[in-house]
N, CA and C of each residue as an Amber inpcrd file, in Angstrom:
protein
   195
  -5.2510000  -9.5230000  18.1810000  -6.2820000  -8.5480000  18.4650000
  -7.6000000  -9.2820000  18.7400000  -8.2980000  -8.8650000  19.7470000
  -9.5590000  -9.4890000  20.1380000 -10.7240000  -8.8620000  19.3770000
 -11.5920000  -9.7000000  18.8090000 -12.7830000  -9.2090000  18.1120000
 -13.8130000  -8.7340000  19.1310000 -14.5340000  -7.7000000  18.7780000
 -15.5430000  -7.1410000  19.6610000 -16.8370000  -6.9310000  18.8860000
 -17.9610000  -7.2470000  19.5090000 -19.2640000  -7.0150000  18.8890000
 -20.1550000  -6.2690000  19.8730000 -21.0170000  -5.4230000  19.3380000
 -21.9490000  -4.6350000  20.1360000 -23.3510000  -4.8940000  19.6190000
 -24.2890000  -5.1530000  20.5160000 -25.6940000  -5.3270000  20.1620000
 -26.4690000  -4.1240000  20.6740000 -27.3520000  -3.6010000  19.8270000
 -28.2200000  -2.5000000  20.2470000 -29.4430000  -2.4700000  19.3400000
 -30.4020000  -1.6520000  19.6970000 -31.5450000  -1.4020000  18.8270000
 -31.2490000  -0.1450000  18.0260000 -31.6680000  -0.1500000  16.7700000
 -31.4450000   1.0000000  15.8980000 -32.7120000   1.2540000  15.0890000
 -32.7840000   2.4160000  14.4910000 -33.9240000   2.7730000  13.6520000
 -33.4490000   3.0920000  12.2420000 -34.1410000   2.5170000  11.2640000
 -33.9410000   2.8550000   9.8600000 -35.3040000   3.2610000   9.3260000
 -35.4160000   4.4820000   8.8650000 -36.7000000   4.9940000   8.3570000
 -37.8330000   4.7170000   9.3420000 -37.6200000   5.0040000  10.6010000
 -38.5970000   4.8330000  11.6850000 -38.9670000   3.3800000  11.9690000
 -38.2040000   2.4100000  11.4610000 -38.4160000   0.9940000  11.7550000
 -37.3270000   0.5520000  12.7280000 -37.7540000   0.0560000  13.9000000
 -36.7990000  -0.3930000  14.9140000 -36.2800000  -1.7810000  14.5380000
 -34.9490000  -1.9410000  14.5580000 -34.3270000  -3.2210000  14.2160000
 -33.2640000  -3.5670000  15.2510000 -33.0120000  -4.8770000  15.4710000
 -31.8580000  -5.2620000  16.2860000 -30.6090000  -5.1080000  15.4220000
 -29.5510000  -4.5520000  15.9770000 -28.3390000  -4.2680000  15.2100000
 -27.1300000  -4.8460000  15.9260000 -26.2940000  -5.5550000  15.1910000
 -25.0320000  -6.0690000  15.7260000 -23.9040000  -5.3700000  14.9870000
 -23.0510000  -4.7030000  15.7340000 -21.8770000  -4.0460000  15.1620000
 -20.6740000  -4.8920000  15.5540000 -19.9830000  -5.4250000  14.5500000
 -18.8480000  -6.3260000  14.7710000 -17.5900000  -5.6690000  14.2250000
 -16.6750000  -5.3300000  15.1100000 -15.4700000  -4.6000000  14.6980000
 -14.5280000  -5.4240000  13.8290000 -14.7050000  -6.7460000  13.8040000
 -13.8210000  -7.5680000  12.9780000 -14.4990000  -8.0580000  11.7020000
 -15.7090000  -7.5840000  11.4390000 -16.4450000  -8.0210000  10.2560000
 -15.8630000  -7.4110000   8.9860000 -15.8530000  -8.2020000   7.9190000
 -15.3480000  -7.7220000   6.6290000 -16.4540000  -7.1080000   5.7800000
 -17.7070000  -7.2390000   6.2020000 -18.8120000  -6.7030000   5.4130000
 -20.0520000  -6.5300000   6.2630000 -21.0950000  -6.0160000   5.6400000
 -22.3700000  -5.7840000   6.3160000 -23.4590000  -6.5860000   5.6180000
 -24.4190000  -7.0670000   6.3870000 -25.4900000  -7.8920000   5.8390000
 -26.8300000  -7.3360000   6.3000000 -27.7980000  -7.3110000   5.3770000
 -29.1680000  -6.9250000   5.6940000 -30.0910000  -7.9220000   4.9950000
 -31.1470000  -8.3330000   5.6550000 -32.0730000  -9.2950000   5.0690000
 -32.8990000  -8.6370000   3.9700000 -33.1720000  -9.3930000   2.9050000
 -33.9500000  -8.8780000   1.7800000 -35.3560000  -8.4700000   2.2310000
 -35.9290000  -9.1900000   3.2140000 -37.2590000  -8.8230000   3.7190000
 -37.2330000  -7.4360000   4.3420000 -36.1800000  -7.1270000   5.1000000
 -36.0690000  -5.8010000   5.6970000 -35.9370000  -4.7400000   4.6120000
 -35.1600000  -5.0180000   3.5670000 -35.0500000  -4.0640000   2.4560000
 -36.4200000  -3.7620000   1.8660000 -37.2050000  -4.8120000   1.6460000
 -38.5470000  -4.6280000   1.0790000 -39.4420000  -3.8570000   2.0390000
 -39.3790000  -4.1870000   3.3440000 -40.1850000  -3.4770000   4.3440000
 -39.8350000  -1.9890000   4.3880000 -38.5690000  -1.6630000   4.1140000
 -38.1020000  -0.2750000   4.1360000 -38.2500000   0.4110000   2.7840000
 -38.7990000  -0.3130000   1.8030000 -38.9590000   0.2010000   0.4440000
 -37.6140000   0.6360000  -0.1410000 -36.6010000  -0.2140000   0.0690000
 -35.2610000   0.0450000  -0.4560000 -34.9710000  -0.9550000  -1.5650000
 -34.0770000  -0.5880000  -2.4810000 -33.7580000  -1.4430000  -3.6160000
 -32.2670000  -1.7190000  -3.6950000 -31.9320000  -2.8570000  -4.2890000
 -30.5410000  -3.2040000  -4.5720000 -30.1250000  -2.4300000  -5.8130000
 -28.9850000  -1.7510000  -5.7490000 -28.5820000  -0.8900000  -6.8610000
 -27.4800000  -1.4740000  -7.7290000 -26.9510000  -2.6270000  -7.3730000
 -25.9100000  -3.2120000  -8.2120000 -25.3610000  -4.4880000  -7.6230000
 -24.6110000  -5.2090000  -8.4410000 -24.0000000  -6.4670000  -8.0090000
 -22.6420000  -6.2000000  -7.3730000 -22.2520000  -7.0640000  -6.4690000
 -20.9630000  -6.9410000  -5.8050000 -19.9210000  -7.8020000  -6.5000000
 -18.6770000  -7.3680000  -6.4500000 -17.5620000  -8.1600000  -6.9620000
 -16.8880000  -8.9340000  -5.8300000 -17.3020000  -8.6680000  -4.6080000
 -16.7250000  -9.2890000  -3.4190000 -17.3340000 -10.6700000  -3.1820000
 -16.5250000 -11.6040000  -2.7100000 -17.0140000 -12.9200000  -2.2920000
 -16.8510000 -13.0050000  -0.7760000 -17.9370000 -13.3580000  -0.0820000
 -17.8920000 -13.5170000   1.3690000 -18.0450000 -14.9970000   1.7040000
 -17.4400000 -15.4220000   2.7970000 -17.5460000 -16.8000000   3.2680000
 -18.3740000 -16.7880000   4.5470000 -19.4700000 -17.5750000   4.5580000
 -20.3430000 -17.5710000   5.7300000 -19.8420000 -18.5440000   6.8000000
 -20.5900000 -18.6680000   7.8810000 -20.1470000 -19.5020000   9.0020000
 -20.0940000 -20.9850000   8.6540000 -20.7410000 -21.3800000   7.5600000
 -20.7080000 -22.7680000   7.0960000 -19.6380000 -22.9810000   6.0330000
 -18.7400000 -22.0050000   5.8890000 -17.6420000 -22.0470000   4.9240000
 -18.1340000 -22.0730000   3.4750000 -19.3270000 -21.5000000   3.2340000
 -19.8790000 -21.4030000   1.8820000 -19.5570000 -20.0270000   1.3150000
 -19.1140000 -19.9840000   0.0730000 -18.7920000 -18.7170000  -0.5800000
 -20.0540000 -18.1460000  -1.2220000 -20.3230000 -16.8760000  -0.9370000
 -21.5110000 -16.1930000  -1.4670000 -21.1250000 -14.7970000  -1.9370000
 -21.8180000 -14.3300000  -2.9650000 -21.6180000 -12.9750000  -3.4640000
 -22.7220000 -12.0920000  -2.8860000 -22.3720000 -11.0530000  -2.1330000
 -23.3980000 -10.1520000  -1.5910000 -24.0790000  -9.3580000  -2.7050000
 -25.2440000  -8.8100000  -2.3960000 -26.0260000  -8.0850000  -3.3930000
 -25.4940000  -6.6870000  -3.6800000 -24.6990000  -6.1480000  -2.8250000
 -24.0270000  -4.8540000  -2.9240000 -24.8170000  -3.7170000  -2.3180000
 -24.8110000  -2.5890000  -2.9880000 -25.3700000  -1.3600000  -2.4240000
 -26.8920000  -1.3310000  -2.5210000 -27.4930000  -0.6300000  -1.5800000
 -28.9390000  -0.4310000  -1.5900000 -29.2270000   1.0510000  -1.4550000
 -30.3980000   1.4600000  -1.9790000 -30.8040000   2.8660000  -1.8430000
 -32.2270000   2.9460000  -1.3560000
């Protein structure tokens, strides 16, 4: 199966952001600076381990509100 990605502009709380939608991605990532700019908070820790492009294992921050 071929992986597909889509780039577009999107709005979160009236803030325009570049958005990449990747159909083969196992998770979603948002920068902590954007969370702060949107006045959003991390609501819990994740049990999932993700591997980045440098083959480093990282635990995502989990859900935000």
